[in-house]
N, CA, C and O atoms as a Tinker XYZ file with bonds, in Angstrom:
   440  protein
     1  N      0.838000   -1.169000    0.002000    73     2
     2  CA    -0.003000    0.001000   -0.001000    64     1     3
     3  C      0.877000    1.237000   -0.001000    63     2     4     5
     4  O      1.894000    1.290000    0.691000    81     3
     5  N      0.476000    2.229000   -0.782000    73     3     6
     6  CA     1.213000    3.467000   -0.888000    64     5     7
     7  C      1.151000    4.267000    0.420000    63     6     8     9
     8  O      0.205000    4.119000    1.193000    81     7
     9  N      2.152000    5.107000    0.664000    73     7    10
    10  CA     2.163000    5.933000    1.867000    64     9    11
    11  C      1.652000    7.340000    1.593000    63    10    12    13
    12  O      1.809000    8.227000    2.432000    81    11
    13  N      1.037000    7.560000    0.424000    73    11    14
    14  CA     0.452000    8.856000    0.107000    64    13    15
    15  C     -0.570000    9.220000    1.180000    63    14    16    17
    16  O     -1.284000    8.338000    1.657000    81    15
    17  N     -0.664000   10.491000    1.575000    73    15    18
    18  CA    -1.613000   10.882000    2.630000    64    17    19
    19  C     -3.046000   10.452000    2.371000    63    18    20    21
    20  O     -3.785000   10.157000    3.310000    81    19
    21  N     -3.452000   10.414000    1.092000    73    19    22
    22  CA    -4.817000    9.990000    0.766000    64    21    23
    23  C     -5.034000    8.512000    1.113000    63    22    24    25
    24  O     -6.167000    8.078000    1.318000    81    23
    25  N     -3.951000    7.751000    1.177000    73    23    26
    26  CA    -4.082000    6.316000    1.407000    64    25    27
    27  C     -3.836000    5.947000    2.869000    63    26    28    29
    28  O     -4.175000    4.835000    3.272000    81    27
    29  N     -3.267000    6.824000    3.665000    73    27    30
    30  CA    -2.929000    6.487000    5.044000    64    29    31
    31  C     -4.062000    6.785000    6.025000    63    30    32    33
    32  O     -4.099000    6.202000    7.108000    81    31
    33  N     -4.974000    7.669000    5.674000    73    31    34
    34  CA    -6.102000    7.998000    6.534000    64    33    35
    35  C     -7.379000    7.566000    5.837000    63    34    36    37
    36  O     -7.566000    7.872000    4.659000    81    35
    37  N     -8.266000    6.860000    6.534000    73    35    38
    38  CA    -9.492000    6.400000    5.931000    64    37    39
    39  C    -10.467000    7.566000    5.760000    63    38    40    41
    40  O    -10.758000    8.302000    6.703000    81    39
    41  N    -10.959000    7.709000    4.537000    73    39    42
    42  CA   -11.978000    8.709000    4.169000    64    41    43
    43  C    -11.633000   10.132000    4.622000    63    42    44    45
    44  O    -12.410000   10.751000    5.349000    81    43
    45  N    -10.460000   10.665000    4.195000    73    43    46
    46  CA   -10.125000   12.042000    4.584000    64    45    47
    47  C    -11.128000   13.019000    3.993000    63    46    48    49
    48  O    -11.691000   12.789000    2.923000    81    47
    49  N    -11.339000   14.119000    4.718000    73    47    50
    50  CA   -12.321000   15.103000    4.293000    64    49    51
    51  C    -11.893000   16.491000    4.677000    63    50    52    53
    52  O    -11.053000   16.673000    5.558000    81    51
    53  N    -12.469000   17.469000    4.019000    73    51    54
    54  CA   -12.273000   18.852000    4.386000    64    53    55
    55  C    -13.566000   19.609000    4.113000    63    54    56    57
    56  O    -14.405000   19.171000    3.326000    81    55
    57  N    -13.711000   20.743000    4.771000    73    55    58
    58  CA   -14.880000   21.582000    4.554000    64    57    59
    59  C    -14.493000   22.701000    3.600000    63    58    60    61
    60  O    -13.432000   23.310000    3.738000    81    59
    61  N    -15.371000   22.968000    2.623000    73    59    62
    62  CA   -15.162000   24.019000    1.641000    64    61    63
    63  C    -16.306000   25.017000    1.720000    63    62    64    65
    64  O    -17.473000   24.628000    1.774000    81    63
    65  N    -15.974000   26.301000    1.728000    73    63    66
    66  CA   -17.002000   27.351000    1.770000    64    65    67
    67  C    -17.203000   27.909000    0.374000    63    66    68    69
    68  O    -16.243000   28.226000   -0.328000    81    67
    69  N    -18.466000   28.026000   -0.020000    73    67    70
    70  CA   -18.861000   28.553000   -1.325000    64    69    71
    71  C    -19.767000   29.758000   -1.137000    63    70    72    73
    72  O    -20.586000   29.799000   -0.218000    81    71
    73  N    -19.612000   30.733000   -2.012000    73    71    74
    74  CA   -20.475000   31.919000   -2.033000    64    73    75
    75  C    -21.426000   31.744000   -3.222000    63    74    76    77
    76  O    -20.980000   31.484000   -4.340000    81    75
    77  N    -22.739000   31.885000   -2.982000    73    75    78
    78  CA   -23.677000   31.691000   -4.076000    64    77    79
    79  C    -24.022000   33.004000   -4.771000    63    78    80    81
    80  O    -23.526000   34.065000   -4.391000    81    79
    81  N    -24.868000   32.925000   -5.786000    73    79    82
    82  CA   -25.248000   34.105000   -6.578000    64    81    83
    83  C    -26.067000   35.118000   -5.790000    63    82    84    85
    84  O    -26.237000   36.251000   -6.240000    81    83
    85  N    -26.580000   34.730000   -4.617000    73    83    86
    86  CA   -27.361000   35.611000   -3.762000    64    85    87
    87  C    -26.528000   36.149000   -2.605000    63    86    88    89
    88  O    -27.066000   36.724000   -1.659000    81    87
    89  N    -25.190000   35.957000   -2.683000    73    87    90
    90  CA   -24.228000   36.430000   -1.679000    64    89    91
    91  C    -24.391000   35.729000   -0.328000    63    90    92    93
    92  O    -24.093000   36.310000    0.715000    81    91
    93  N    -24.865000   34.482000   -0.351000    73    91    94
    94  CA   -24.967000   33.660000    0.869000    64    93    95
    95  C    -23.819000   32.647000    0.872000    63    94    96    97
    96  O    -23.453000   32.103000   -0.170000    81    95
    97  N    -23.265000   32.409000    2.047000    73    95    98
    98  CA   -22.177000   31.437000    2.209000    64    97    99
    99  C    -22.751000   30.074000    2.551000    63    98   100   101
   100  O    -23.717000   29.959000    3.304000    81    99
   101  N    -22.131000   29.034000    1.977000    73    99   102
   102  CA   -22.509000   27.638000    2.210000    64   101   103
   103  C    -21.236000   26.848000    2.498000    63   102   104   105
   104  O    -20.194000   27.103000    1.894000    81   103
   105  N    -21.320000   25.891000    3.419000    73   103   106
   106  CA   -20.198000   25.019000    3.738000    64   105   107
   107  C    -20.564000   23.594000    3.340000    63   106   108   109
   108  O    -21.561000   23.045000    3.808000    81   107
   109  N    -19.748000   23.002000    2.470000    73   107   110
   110  CA   -19.959000   21.629000    2.006000    64   109   111
   111  C    -18.766000   20.787000    2.427000    63   110   112   113
   112  O    -17.681000   21.315000    2.669000    81   111
   113  N    -18.964000   19.494000    2.515000    73   111   114
   114  CA   -17.885000   18.564000    2.857000    64   113   115
   115  C    -17.380000   17.892000    1.584000    63   114   116   117
   116  O    -18.160000   17.334000    0.813000    81   115
   117  N    -16.062000   17.951000    1.374000    73   115   118
   118  CA   -15.408000   17.257000    0.270000    64   117   119
   119  C    -14.731000   16.043000    0.871000    63   118   120   121
   120  O    -13.826000   16.180000    1.694000    81   119
   121  N    -15.158000   14.856000    0.470000    73   119   122
   122  CA   -14.696000   13.615000    1.092000    64   121   123
   123  C    -14.095000   12.702000    0.037000    63   122   124   125
   124  O    -14.661000   12.524000   -1.042000    81   123
   125  N    -12.942000   12.125000    0.359000    73   123   126
   126  CA   -12.337000   11.093000   -0.489000    64   125   127
   127  C    -12.602000    9.764000    0.178000    63   126   128   129
   128  O    -11.927000    9.405000    1.143000    81   127
   129  N    -13.583000    9.025000   -0.328000    73   127   130
   130  CA   -13.872000    7.690000    0.188000    64   129   131
   131  C    -12.860000    6.743000   -0.440000    63   130   132   133
   132  O    -13.020000    6.318000   -1.585000    81   131
   133  N    -11.820000    6.417000    0.315000    73   131   134
   134  CA   -10.727000    5.581000   -0.180000    64   133   135
   135  C    -10.832000    4.156000    0.351000    63   134   136   137
   136  O     -9.829000    3.563000    0.747000    81   135
   137  N    -12.027000    3.613000    0.359000    73   135   138
   138  CA   -12.276000    2.294000    0.956000    64   137   139
   139  C    -11.492000    1.166000    0.315000    63   138   140   141
   140  O    -11.254000    0.142000    0.955000    81   139
   141  N    -11.093000    1.329000   -0.917000    73   139   142
   142  CA   -10.342000    0.262000   -1.585000    64   141   143
   143  C     -9.006000   -0.001000   -0.888000    63   142   144   145
   144  O     -8.518000   -1.131000   -0.894000    81   143
   145  N     -8.415000    1.033000   -0.290000    73   143   146
   146  CA    -7.160000    0.866000    0.433000    64   145   147
   147  C     -7.353000    0.225000    1.804000    63   146   148   149
   148  O     -6.381000   -0.115000    2.480000    81   147
   149  N     -8.617000    0.061000    2.213000    73   147   150
   150  CA    -8.924000   -0.495000    3.540000    64   149   151
   151  C     -9.864000   -1.687000    3.421000    63   150   152   153
   152  O    -10.694000   -1.917000    4.300000    81   151
   153  N     -9.736000   -2.441000    2.344000    73   151   154
   154  CA   -10.514000   -3.667000    2.181000    64   153   155
   155  C    -11.837000   -3.496000    1.482000    63   154   156   157
   156  O    -12.569000   -4.474000    1.326000    81   155
   157  N    -12.183000   -2.281000    1.046000    73   155   158
   158  CA   -13.446000   -2.039000    0.353000    64   157   159
   159  C    -13.327000   -2.291000   -1.134000    63   158   160   161
   160  O    -12.327000   -2.832000   -1.607000    81   159
   161  N    -14.352000   -1.896000   -1.867000    73   159   162
   162  CA   -14.398000   -2.202000   -3.297000    64   161   163
   163  C    -13.996000   -1.049000   -4.198000    63   162   164   165
   164  O    -13.599000   -1.294000   -5.337000    81   163
   165  N    -14.079000    0.207000   -3.745000    73   163   166
   166  CA   -13.756000    1.307000   -4.663000    64   165   167
   167  C    -13.360000    2.559000   -3.904000    63   166   168   169
   168  O    -13.551000    2.669000   -2.693000    81   167
   169  N    -12.797000    3.506000   -4.658000    73   167   170
   170  CA   -12.450000    4.823000   -4.157000    64   169   171
   171  C    -13.273000    5.844000   -4.941000    63   170   172   173
   172  O    -13.514000    5.669000   -6.135000    81   171
   173  N    -13.704000    6.915000   -4.259000    73   171   174
   174  CA   -14.468000    7.960000   -4.959000    64   173   175
   175  C    -14.428000    9.256000   -4.170000    63   174   176   177
   176  O    -14.261000    9.251000   -2.950000    81   175
   177  N    -14.581000   10.362000   -4.875000    73   175   178
   178  CA   -14.671000   11.684000   -4.277000    64   177   179
   179  C    -16.136000   12.084000   -4.222000    63   178   180   181
   180  O    -16.903000   11.778000   -5.135000    81   179
   181  N    -16.535000   12.781000   -3.128000    73   179   182
   182  CA   -17.919000   13.256000   -3.017000    64   181   183
   183  C    -17.934000   14.659000   -2.417000    63   182   184   185
   184  O    -17.134000   14.998000   -1.545000    81   183
   185  N    -18.864000   15.450000   -2.911000    73   183   186
   186  CA   -19.170000   16.740000   -2.314000    64   185   187
   187  C    -20.518000   16.559000   -1.644000    63   186   188   189
   188  O    -21.513000   16.306000   -2.322000    81   187
   189  N    -20.570000   16.686000   -0.311000    73   187   190
   190  CA   -21.798000   16.402000    0.418000    64   189   191
   191  C    -22.231000   17.604000    1.254000    63   190   192   193
   192  O    -21.610000   18.666000    1.209000    81   191
   193  N    -23.295000   17.418000    2.007000    73   191   194
   194  CA   -23.926000   18.469000    2.815000    64   193   195
   195  C    -24.495000   19.583000    1.940000    63   194   196   197
   196  O    -24.443000   20.758000    2.306000    81   195
   197  N    -25.038000   19.206000    0.780000    73   195   198
   198  CA   -25.584000   20.180000   -0.154000    64   197   199
   199  C    -27.092000   20.270000   -0.141000    63   198   200   201
   200  O    -27.651000   21.118000   -0.837000    81   199
   201  N    -27.780000   19.431000    0.621000    73   199   202
   202  CA   -29.233000   19.357000    0.572000    64   201   203
   203  C    -29.909000   20.693000    0.872000    63   202   204   205
   204  O    -30.826000   21.084000    0.150000    81   203
   205  N    -29.486000   21.401000    1.911000    73   203   206
   206  CA   -30.119000   22.685000    2.236000    64   205   207
   207  C    -29.955000   23.692000    1.098000    63   206   208   209
   208  O    -30.897000   24.412000    0.768000    81   207
   209  N    -28.767000   23.747000    0.499000    73   207   210
   210  CA   -28.554000   24.641000   -0.635000    64   209   211
   211  C    -29.508000   24.293000   -1.770000    63   210   212   213
   212  O    -30.170000   25.176000   -2.316000    81   211
   213  N    -29.584000   23.008000   -2.133000    73   211   214
   214  CA   -30.429000   22.590000   -3.235000    64   213   215
   215  C    -31.898000   22.902000   -2.986000    63   214   216   217
   216  O    -32.609000   23.333000   -3.893000    81   215
   217  N    -32.351000   22.683000   -1.759000    73   215   218
   218  CA   -33.749000   22.977000   -1.416000    64   217   219
   219  C    -34.028000   24.470000   -1.397000    63   218   220   221
   220  O    -35.025000   24.916000   -1.964000    81   219
   221  N    -33.167000   25.252000   -0.754000    73   219   222
   222  CA   -33.404000   26.696000   -0.651000    64   221   223
   223  C    -33.335000   27.402000   -1.994000    63   222   224   225
   224  O    -33.971000   28.438000   -2.186000    81   223
   225  N    -32.571000   26.852000   -2.919000    73   223   226
   226  CA   -32.449000   27.471000   -4.250000    64   225   227
   227  C    -33.367000   26.802000   -5.264000    63   226   228   229
   228  O    -33.261000   27.039000   -6.467000    81   227
   229  N    -34.281000   25.953000   -4.757000    73   227   230
   230  CA   -35.302000   25.289000   -5.595000    64   229   231
   231  C    -34.705000   24.538000   -6.780000    63   230   232   233
   232  O    -35.236000   24.592000   -7.889000    81   231
   233  N    -33.598000   23.836000   -6.539000    73   231   234
   234  CA   -32.994000   23.046000   -7.604000    64   233   235
   235  C    -33.930000   21.910000   -7.999000    63   234   236   237
   236  O    -34.606000   21.314000   -7.160000    81   235
   237  N    -33.948000   21.633000   -9.282000    73   235   238
   238  CA   -34.799000   20.574000   -9.824000    64   237   239
   239  C    -33.946000   19.636000  -10.661000    63   238   240   241
   240  O    -32.885000   20.024000  -11.150000    81   239
   241  N    -34.407000   18.400000  -10.828000    73   239   242
   242  CA   -33.659000   17.472000  -11.692000    64   241   243
   243  C    -33.419000   18.106000  -13.049000    63   242   244   245
   244  O    -34.332000   18.666000  -13.657000    81   243
   245  N    -32.178000   18.014000  -13.518000    73   243   246
   246  CA   -31.807000   18.581000  -14.803000    64   245   247
   247  C    -31.124000   19.927000  -14.695000    63   246   248   249
   248  O    -30.419000   20.329000  -15.620000    81   247
   249  N    -31.315000   20.647000  -13.575000    73   247   250
   250  CA   -30.596000   21.912000  -13.399000    64   249   251
   251  C    -29.105000   21.625000  -13.292000    63   250   252   253
   252  O    -28.704000   20.541000  -12.866000    81   251
   253  N    -28.297000   22.585000  -13.674000    73   251   254
   254  CA   -26.847000   22.451000  -13.593000    64   253   255
   255  C    -26.355000   23.184000  -12.353000    63   254   256   257
   256  O    -26.711000   24.341000  -12.130000    81   255
   257  N    -25.541000   22.519000  -11.550000    73   255   258
   258  CA   -24.888000   23.128000  -10.410000    64   257   259
   259  C    -23.502000   23.554000  -10.898000    63   258   260   261
   260  O    -22.710000   22.715000  -11.328000    81   259
   261  N    -23.214000   24.841000  -10.833000    73   259   262
   262  CA   -21.967000   25.360000  -11.381000    64   261   263
   263  C    -21.029000   25.717000  -10.224000    63   262   264   265
   264  O    -21.357000   26.561000   -9.390000    81   263
   265  N    -19.875000   25.074000  -10.181000    73   263   266
   266  CA   -18.856000   25.323000   -9.166000    64   265   267
   267  C    -17.675000   26.002000   -9.850000    63   266   268   269
   268  O    -17.237000   25.575000  -10.918000    81   267
   269  N    -17.164000   27.062000   -9.228000    73   267   270
   270  CA   -16.018000   27.760000   -9.808000    64   269   271
   271  C    -15.207000   28.429000   -8.710000    63   270   272   273
   272  O    -15.608000   28.452000   -7.546000    81   271
   273  N    -14.074000   28.965000   -9.096000    73   271   274
   274  CA   -13.237000   29.750000   -8.192000    64   273   275
   275  C    -12.901000   31.039000   -8.921000    63   274   276   277
   276  O    -12.385000   31.014000  -10.038000    81   275
   277  N    -13.201000   32.184000   -8.274000    73   275   278
   278  CA   -13.009000   33.459000   -8.956000    64   277   279
   279  C    -11.569000   33.969000   -8.798000    63   278   280   281
   280  O    -10.714000   33.290000   -8.229000    81   279
   281  N    -11.325000   35.166000   -9.310000    73   279   282
   282  CA    -9.974000   35.732000   -9.314000    64   281   283
   283  C     -9.442000   36.021000   -7.912000    63   282   284   285
   284  O     -8.237000   36.201000   -7.736000    81   283
   285  N    -10.330000   36.068000   -6.905000    73   283   286
   286  CA    -9.921000   36.276000   -5.505000    64   285   287
   287  C     -9.796000   34.964000   -4.723000    63   286   288   289
   288  O     -9.694000   34.972000   -3.496000    81   287
   289  N     -9.806000   33.829000   -5.453000    73   287   290
   290  CA    -9.760000   32.486000   -4.869000    64   289   291
   291  C    -10.967000   32.176000   -4.002000    63   290   292   293
   292  O    -10.880000   31.359000   -3.085000    81   291
   293  N    -12.095000   32.821000   -4.283000    73   291   294
   294  CA   -13.347000   32.508000   -3.598000    64   293   295
   295  C    -14.052000   31.430000   -4.379000    63   294   296   297
   296  O    -14.237000   31.548000   -5.590000    81   295
   297  N    -14.453000   30.360000   -3.679000    73   295   298
   298  CA   -15.242000   29.321000   -4.330000    64   297   299
   299  C    -16.660000   29.834000   -4.507000    63   298   300   301
   300  O    -17.242000   30.387000   -3.574000    81   299
   301  N    -17.225000   29.654000   -5.706000    73   299   302
   302  CA   -18.559000   30.143000   -6.039000    64   301   303
   303  C    -19.437000   28.960000   -6.433000    63   302   304   305
   304  O    -18.953000   27.966000   -6.975000    81   303
   305  N    -20.740000   29.081000   -6.153000    73   303   306
   306  CA   -21.699000   28.063000   -6.562000    64   305   307
   307  C    -22.927000   28.769000   -7.111000    63   306   308   309
   308  O    -23.365000   29.790000   -6.581000    81   307
   309  N    -23.467000   28.214000   -8.167000    73   307   310
   310  CA   -24.687000   28.747000   -8.764000    64   309   311
   311  C    -25.494000   27.637000   -9.403000    63   310   312   313
   312  O    -25.042000   26.497000   -9.509000    81   311
   313  N    -26.692000   27.987000   -9.826000    73   311   314
   314  CA   -27.570000   27.038000  -10.495000    64   313   315
   315  C    -27.939000   27.603000  -11.850000    63   314   316   317
   316  O    -28.350000   28.758000  -11.966000    81   315
   317  N    -27.788000   26.778000  -12.876000    73   315   318
   318  CA   -28.294000   27.110000  -14.210000    64   317   319
   319  C    -29.539000   26.274000  -14.420000    63   318   320   321
   320  O    -29.485000   25.044000  -14.388000    81   319
   321  N    -30.645000   26.932000  -14.631000    73   319   322
   322  CA   -31.918000   26.235000  -14.795000    64   321   323
   323  C    -31.980000   25.478000  -16.113000    63   322   324   325
   324  O    -31.467000   25.927000  -17.138000    81   323
   325  N    -32.621000   24.319000  -16.055000    73   323   326
   326  CA   -32.807000   23.490000  -17.247000    64   325   327
   327  C    -33.657000   24.266000  -18.253000    63   326   328   329
   328  O    -34.760000   24.707000  -17.928000    81   327
   329  N    -33.146000   24.431000  -19.464000    73   327   330
   330  CA   -33.862000   25.158000  -20.513000    64   329   331
   331  C    -34.665000   24.227000  -21.409000    63   330   332   333
   332  O    -35.737000   24.596000  -21.890000    81   331
   333  N    -34.156000   23.033000  -21.632000    73   331   334
   334  CA   -34.803000   22.092000  -22.519000    64   333   335
   335  C    -34.557000   20.691000  -21.975000    63   334   336   337
   336  O    -33.669000   20.500000  -21.143000    81   335
   337  N    -35.326000   19.712000  -22.431000    73   335   338
   338  CA   -35.069000   18.339000  -21.973000    64   337   339
   339  C    -33.623000   17.933000  -22.215000    63   338   340   341
   340  O    -33.047000   18.250000  -23.256000    81   339
   341  N    -33.040000   17.233000  -21.253000    73   339   342
   342  CA   -31.654000   16.790000  -21.358000    64   341   343
   343  C    -31.579000   15.647000  -22.356000    63   342   344   345
   344  O    -32.261000   14.634000  -22.201000    81   343
   345  N    -30.745000   15.811000  -23.384000    73   343   346
   346  CA   -30.562000   14.762000  -24.378000    64   345   347
   347  C    -29.431000   13.845000  -23.954000    63   346   348   349
   348  O    -28.585000   14.226000  -23.146000    81   347
   349  N    -29.416000   12.650000  -24.492000    73   347   350
   350  CA   -28.383000   11.674000  -24.141000    64   349   351
   351  C    -26.993000   12.226000  -24.379000    63   350   352   353
   352  O    -26.109000   12.008000  -23.550000    81   351
   353  N    -26.757000   12.940000  -25.490000    73   351   354
   354  CA   -25.422000   13.458000  -25.780000    64   353   355
   355  C    -25.012000   14.530000  -24.775000    63   354   356   357
   356  O    -23.821000   14.748000  -24.552000    81   355
   357  N    -25.997000   15.206000  -24.161000    73   355   358
   358  CA   -25.695000   16.246000  -23.182000    64   357   359
   359  C    -25.361000   15.665000  -21.814000    63   358   360   361
   360  O    -24.960000   16.407000  -20.918000    81   359
   361  N    -25.516000   14.366000  -21.632000    73   359   362
   362  CA   -25.283000   13.735000  -20.347000    64   361   363
   363  C    -23.802000   13.548000  -20.056000    63   362   364   365
   364  O    -23.447000   13.272000  -18.910000    81   363
   365  N    -22.929000   13.686000  -21.035000    73   363   366
   366  CA   -21.502000   13.522000  -20.777000    64   365   367
   367  C    -21.042000   14.576000  -19.777000    63   366   368   369
   368  O    -21.415000   15.743000  -19.896000    81   367
   369  N    -20.244000   14.183000  -18.801000    73   367   370
   370  CA   -19.722000   15.118000  -17.833000    64   369   371
   371  C    -20.695000   15.455000  -16.725000    63   370   372   373
   372  O    -20.405000   16.321000  -15.901000    81   371
   373  N    -21.836000   14.799000  -16.681000    73   371   374
   374  CA   -22.817000   15.065000  -15.629000    64   373   375
   375  C    -22.803000   13.925000  -14.628000    63   374   376   377
   376  O    -22.480000   12.784000  -14.959000    81   375
   377  N    -23.159000   14.256000  -13.404000    73   375   378
   378  CA   -23.162000   13.280000  -12.334000    64   377   379
   379  C    -24.583000   12.983000  -11.920000    63   378   380   381
   380  O    -25.368000   13.910000  -11.718000    81   379
   381  N    -24.940000   11.714000  -11.787000    73   379   382
   382  CA   -26.262000   11.352000  -11.287000    64   381   383
   383  C    -26.173000   11.217000   -9.777000    63   382   384   385
   384  O    -25.282000   10.548000   -9.253000    81   383
   385  N    -27.097000   11.853000   -9.091000    73   383   386
   386  CA   -27.139000   11.785000   -7.642000    64   385   387
   387  C    -28.299000   10.876000   -7.223000    63   386   388   389
   388  O    -28.941000   10.254000   -8.070000    81   387
   389  N    -28.560000   10.802000   -5.931000    73   387   390
   390  CA   -29.608000    9.948000   -5.394000    64   389   391
   391  C    -30.978000   10.240000   -5.983000    63   390   392   393
   392  O    -31.090000   11.051000   -6.902000    81   391
   393  N    -31.999000    9.609000   -5.484000    73   391   394
   394  CA   -33.325000    9.694000   -6.057000    64   393   395
   395  C    -33.914000   11.097000   -6.005000    63   394   396   397
   396  O    -34.725000   11.440000   -6.865000    81   395
   397  N    -33.536000   11.924000   -5.027000    73   395   398
   398  CA   -34.103000   13.266000   -4.918000    64   397   399
   399  C    -33.524000   14.249000   -5.909000    63   398   400   401
   400  O    -34.234000   15.149000   -6.358000    81   399
   401  N    -32.263000   14.111000   -6.265000    73   399   402
   402  CA   -31.596000   15.038000   -7.187000    64   401   403
   403  C    -30.985000   14.213000   -8.292000    63   402   404   405
   404  O    -30.126000   13.370000   -8.033000    81   403
   405  N    -31.412000   14.438000   -9.517000    73   403   406
   406  CA   -31.049000   13.564000  -10.610000    64   405   407
   407  C    -29.707000   13.895000  -11.280000    63   406   408   409
   408  O    -28.882000   13.000000  -11.465000    81   407
   409  N    -29.477000   15.154000  -11.643000    73   407   410
   410  CA   -28.317000   15.464000  -12.475000    64   409   411
   411  C    -27.717000   16.803000  -12.052000    63   410   412   413
   412  O    -28.444000   17.764000  -11.801000    81   411
   413  N    -26.393000   16.862000  -11.973000    73   411   414
   414  CA   -25.717000   18.135000  -11.845000    64   413   415
   415  C    -24.634000   18.203000  -12.902000    63   414   416   417
   416  O    -24.207000   17.172000  -13.422000    81   415
   417  N    -24.187000   19.398000  -13.224000    73   415   418
   418  CA   -23.168000   19.583000  -14.240000    64   417   419
   419  C    -22.059000   20.425000  -13.618000    63   418   420   421
   420  O    -22.336000   21.464000  -13.018000    81   419
   421  N    -20.831000   19.999000  -13.752000    73   419   422
   422  CA   -19.699000   20.734000  -13.194000    64   421   423
   423  C    -18.956000   21.389000  -14.342000    63   422   424   425
   424  O    -18.508000   20.714000  -15.269000    81   423
   425  N    -18.826000   22.725000  -14.277000    73   423   426
   426  CA   -18.152000   23.487000  -15.323000    64   425   427
   427  C    -17.038000   24.310000  -14.695000    63   426   428   429
   428  O    -17.038000   24.543000  -13.486000    81   427
   429  N    -16.107000   24.741000  -15.500000    73   427   430
   430  CA   -15.047000   25.629000  -15.027000    64   429   431
   431  C    -15.216000   26.973000  -15.695000    63   430   432   433
   432  O    -15.183000   27.067000  -16.922000    81   431
   433  N    -15.399000   28.024000  -14.896000    73   431   434
   434  CA   -15.520000   29.370000  -15.426000    64   433   435
   435  C    -14.137000   29.990000  -15.543000    63   434   436   437
   436  O    -13.269000   29.736000  -14.708000    81   435
   437  N    -13.936000   30.764000  -16.527000    73   435   438
   438  CA   -12.650000   31.456000  -16.697000    64   437   439
   439  C    -12.838000   32.937000  -16.570000    63   438   440
   440  O    -11.874000   33.693000  -16.683000    81   439
C-alpha cells in the first residue's frame, strides 16, 4: 500500500465554503472515500452536505450546479436552470445523484 496521505487516513475530508449568486455562504464537505485501500471495493470523491442549498435554491432534476473559483480564490456556486429536456449526448460530464436530485453539471468558469 502506498504511503500517500490519501491512502494512510481512511476517508479524509475537508470543509469548503462557497459563495452563491445571492451572496450567501454555504459550507460543504469534500470527502475522499478511499475504501479500496482499507478492504473495500472502490475509491471515490464526493461533495456532500448540499441538501439545504439545493432545497433553498429550488434546484430541480436537470438543473446544472456550477462550481467555480473566482480571481480572488473565492469558491462560487450557482444554479443554471434546465432550458430544454436533457438529451443523451448532453449527459457527458454530468453526475447522477440519489433519487431526490437527478443530475448536476460541473463546469469551469474562466
